[in-house]
C-alpha positions as CSV (number, residue, x, y, z in Angstrom):
1,M,-5.8,21.2,22.7
2,K,-5.6,19.4,19.4
3,V,-4.5,16.0,20.5
4,R,-7.3,14.0,18.5
5,A,-6.3,15.7,15.3
6,D,-2.6,14.9,15.7
7,I,-3.6,11.3,16.6
8,A,-5.9,11.0,13.5
9,A,-3.0,12.3,11.2
10,L,-0.6,9.8,12.7
11,I,-3.0,7.0,12.4
12,R,-3.5,7.8,8.9
13,E,0.3,7.7,8.1
14,G,0.2,4.0,9.7
15,H,1.9,4.6,13.2
16,T,1.3,2.4,15.9
17,N,-0.5,3.1,19.2
18,A,3.0,3.1,21.2
19,H,4.4,5.2,18.6
20,I,1.9,7.8,18.7
21,A,1.7,8.0,22.5
22,H,5.5,8.4,22.5
23,V,5.4,11.3,20.0
24,L,2.6,13.0,21.4
25,H,3.7,12.5,25.2
26,C,0.4,10.9,26.1
27,D,-0.8,7.6,27.2
28,E,-1.3,4.8,24.8
29,T,-4.7,4.1,26.0
30,T,-5.7,7.5,25.1
31,V,-4.5,6.8,21.6
32,G,-6.4,3.7,21.7
33,K,-9.6,5.5,22.8
34,A,-9.2,8.1,20.2
35,R,-8.9,5.3,17.6
36,Q,-11.9,3.6,18.8
37,A,-13.8,7.1,18.8
38,L,-12.5,8.1,15.1
39,R,-13.8,4.3,14.1
40,Y,-10.3,3.3,12.8
41,P,-9.3,-0.2,12.7
42,P,-7.0,-1.5,15.4
43,A,-3.2,-0.6,14.9
44,G,-2.3,-4.0,13.5
45,A,-5.2,-4.4,10.9
46,L,-4.4,-0.6,9.8
47,A,-0.8,-1.5,9.3
48,R,-1.7,-4.6,7.0
49,I,-4.1,-2.4,4.9
50,Y,-1.2,0.1,4.5
51,A,1.2,-2.6,3.6
52,E,-1.0,-4.3,1.2
53,A,-1.8,-0.9,-0.5
54,A,1.8,0.0,-0.9
55,P,3.1,-1.1,-4.4
56,T,6.4,-3.4,-4.1
57,G,6.6,-4.6,-7.9
58,Q,6.2,-8.1,-6.8
59,V,3.3,-10.4,-7.4
60,R,3.0,-13.1,-5.0
61,D,1.2,-16.3,-6.3
62,Y,-0.8,-14.7,-8.9
63,R,-2.2,-17.1,-11.6
64,P,-5.0,-15.5,-13.8
65,P,-7.7,-17.8,-14.4
66,T,-6.9,-18.4,-18.0
67,G,-3.4,-19.4,-17.1
68,W,-1.4,-17.0,-19.1
69,M,0.6,-14.2,-17.2
70,P,0.4,-10.7,-18.1
71,L,3.3,-8.9,-19.7
72,S,5.5,-6.4,-18.0
73,P,5.7,-3.0,-19.7
74,A,9.3,-3.7,-20.7
75,Q,8.4,-6.8,-22.2
76,Q,5.4,-5.4,-24.2
77,A,7.7,-2.5,-25.6
78,A,10.1,-5.3,-26.7
79,N,7.3,-7.2,-28.3
80,R,6.3,-4.1,-30.0
81,A,9.7,-3.3,-31.3
82,A,10.4,-6.9,-32.6
83,L,6.9,-6.7,-34.3
84,L,7.5,-3.3,-36.0
85,A,11.1,-4.6,-37.0
86,A,9.5,-7.8,-38.7
87,I,7.0,-5.4,-40.6
88,R,9.7,-3.1,-41.9
89,E,11.7,-6.3,-43.1
90,A,8.6,-7.6,-44.7
91,A,7.8,-4.3,-46.7
């Protein structure tokens, strides 16, 4: 029986103990014990880790120590195009 391997795979995907127990037709305490035996963090902590690792494209309350904000790739490309146009006009 490969229940622990299935539990480990579902944990790595970020599923909760209740969902894993429902999918594998086992008890939630079985999933919790397997999570402890595999030394994975509790379901809530692991979900937060995965949520923080997922890119959202939004930066929340970020201010660099120098006070300036980094430019997006689109803004960098626009600045580069404007600079090249100004150089061509000057030449």
